N, C-alpha and C positions, 0 to 999 in steps of 0.2 A: 401200680395204677391200671393194670390190664383188666381189672374187674369193673363192673358197672358201678357208677356213683362213688368210686374211690377218690377221684380227683376232688369232688365236692367235700368229701370227708376230710381230706387233707387241708382243703381251704378253710374249713371250720377250725381245725387245729391251729392253722397259721394265724387266724384272726384271734383266737383265744389267747395265744401267747404273744400277740402283737409283733410278729416276726416280719421284718422288712424283706429279707432275701432268704428263702427257704431252699436248702439244697436237698435233693432226693436221690437215693440209690435204688437199684433194682426196680426201676419203673416198668421194665419189660415192654416198653414201647419201641417199635422199630422205626428206622429212618430218622430224620431230624426235621425240626421245624418249630413253630410256635403256635399256640392256641390261646384264646381268651375265654375264660369262664363267664357264666352269666353273672357271677358275683363280682366280676371286675379283675380278678387275678389273671396274670399272664403266665403261661408255662412255656419255658424254653426247654426243648428236649433233644436228646441225642441217643441213638441206638444203632443196631446193626442196619447197614444200608441195603443189604441184599433183599430182593423182593420176597423170596421164599424163606427168609431168616426165621429162626425160632424166636419166640418171645422170651428172651433171656437177657440178663444184665440190664443196661440202660441207666442213664443219669439225666437229671433235669434240675431246673430252677423254677420255683414258684415266686413270682414277684408281686409285691403290693403296689398300689397306685404310686406311692412315693418312689419305690425302686424303678418302676416303669418310666417315670419322669426323669430319673437320673441315669437311665441306661444309655450308654454310648454305643456299644457293639457287643456281639457275642459270637462264639465259634463252637461248632460241634466237632468233636475230635474222636468220633467212634462211640462204641457202647460203654466205654469206661471213663471218658473224660469230657467235660464241657467247661467252657470258660465264658465269663462275662465281665465287662468293664463298666464302671459307673463314675459319674461326675460326683465331686464333693464340693463343699463350699470353699475349699482351698483351690483356687483356679489352677495352680500348677501341680496338683496332686490328684491322681485317679485311684480308685479302688478296684483292684483286679481280684476276682474270686474264681478259683478253680475247684470244681466239684469232681470227686473221683470215686471210682469203685475198683479197687485193686484186686488182682488175682489172689486167691487164697494161698496159704503157706505151702500147701501140698502140690501146687501147680508146678509144671516143669520150669527150669531156669530160663528157657527161651521165652516163654510167655511172660514171665515176670520182668525180664530185662527189656522186652519189647514195650511193656507198659511204661517203665521208667524212662526209656529212651523217648517215647512220645511226650511224656510229661516234661522232660528236660527241654525238648525242642520247643514246646510251648513257653516254658519259663524263659528261655533265651530271647524270646521276642519282647518280653516285658521290661520296662525301664526300672532301674534300681530306685529312682526317686519316688516312684509310686508305691502305694501300699498293696502288697500281694498276700492273699489268704489262700491257703490250700486246705481243703476240708473234705470229709467224706468217710466212707468205709475203706480204710487202707488195709484192712485185714492184717494189721501189724501189732504184735505185742512188744512194747518197748521196755517193760519192767521198771524197777525202781533203782537199779544200779546204773548210774550215768558215767561210769569210769570211761574216759576217752571221749565222751560226748558232753562234757560239761557246758560247752557253748551252745549246745543244741537242745538239751532237755534238763529238767530238774530231777528230783528224786521222789516224785509223787505218783509215779506210774504203778500199775499193778503187775504182779507176777515177775516172770523172767523174760528177757528179750529173746524172740525167735528170729529166724532168718529174715522174714518180712520186716520185722522191727529194725534189724540192722540195716536193711536196704533203705528204709524210710529215714533212719538217722543219718546215714551217709548222704542221702539226697538233700536233707535239710542242711547238713554241714556244708555241702558244696554250694548251696543257694542261700546261705546266711539266714536260715529260718529257725524258729524255735517251736517245739511241740508244746502247745498250750496246756494240754491235759496233764502234763508232767510237772507243771510249775505250781499249781494251786492246791493247797492241802484241803482234802475233803474226806468224808467218811467213805468207806468202801462202796456202799450202795450208790454213792454219787459219782463213782468213777467207772464202774463196770457198764459196758454197753452191750454185752452178750451174756446170757445165762443159759446153762445147759438144761435139758428137760427135767433132770432130777434136782435142779437148783443147787448142786454141789460145786459146780465149776463156773467161775465168773471171769470174763476176759474184757480187757479194754482194747478194742481193736478199731474203734472210730476215733478220728482225731481232727483237731483244728490246729493248723500251723500258720505262723505269721512271720513276716520279715523281722529280723532282729532290730532293725532301725526303728520299727514301730512297736516294739515289745510293750512299752508302757501304755499303749492304746488298748491293750487287752485287759479288760477288767476281771474276767473270771471265765473259767471253762468247767462245766459240771454236767452231769447227767440229770435230766429232768424226768422223773419217774412217772409223772401223771399222764403224759401223752401216750396214746395207744392207737396205732393204725396197723392192721394186719392185712396183707395183700397176697395171701397164698391161695392157690386154687383148691377146690375140694379134693378129698382123698381119691386117688385113682382106683380103678377096679382091681380087686385082689389085694389091696393094701389095707391092713388093719389100722385101727385108729391110733394105736401106740406108735406104729411105724410112721404114720402121717404126722403125728405130733412131734416126733423126734426130728423128722426131716424139716418141718416148718421151723422148729426152734433153732436148728443148726444154721439156717439161712436168715432167720429173722432177728433183728435187733429190736429190743422192746422199748428202748428209751430214746429220748431226744437229747442232743448235746447243744446247749445254748451258750452263746458268747456274745457280749455286747461291747460296743465302743462308747466310751464316756463322752458326753457332751460338755464342752467347756473346759476340757483338760488338755493342757499342752498344745502342741502344734496340730493335733489331729481332731479337734473339736468339730462337732456337727457332721462327722462322717456317718454314713448309714449304718444302722445296726445290722448284724448278720447272724445267721444261725445255721446249723446243720441238723438234719433229721434223717435217720435211716428207716427205710420202709421195707 
């Protein structure tokens, strides 16, 4: 969202898909705060706090009018984690949503452990009776083999689990969460959230996780291939177009992952719908 008019473009996408809470990654906004667009959406954002910080990473929520009215509180936790809590029509149940942008698989162990330690510190503050959703670009391949993680994931993931995938699965197991994208059967094109420049490699690295207690509230998790929002700067001097294209593709996830809560079903009816979109 560091480019001009990109926030307005995202807002149009949000309205087109009727998304109540839209999670954003790689916003590249620094510091933290909230802004209101002319169209009425509110953006809660979290980034690097240093004044001279580079415009990298960053996470945010874009809220509809409905979500703004339900918002209780929110917390910025650096350039990779943001959290918001919402009221529901169940007086004793809150909806907690955590939007993340995890380090890539090739980052050093200290960086990845620091991310999950911060994430765990945040989760420790949340009450078990409330619904908690963890979503975003976790940069984690979980694969289709759920051996040892049967309580955490199904067998509908893509590829093979990598180190980041194992860390995500361990985190979900410790916090009694389920990885939604591994549960619902879909065609491959509705699972992959990243595609290589040559279109030969597809990975499922964006995820939505939910507390096991509220598993039946999750209707579906799938990639929505129609949404398109590109937020990469122009090619730098001396960089040819092929190099620029590959660099953008490696960082850019082309699809939106949508997930909704059913109204009128079980104990969780009338909770806000939610979605995640990588930019």
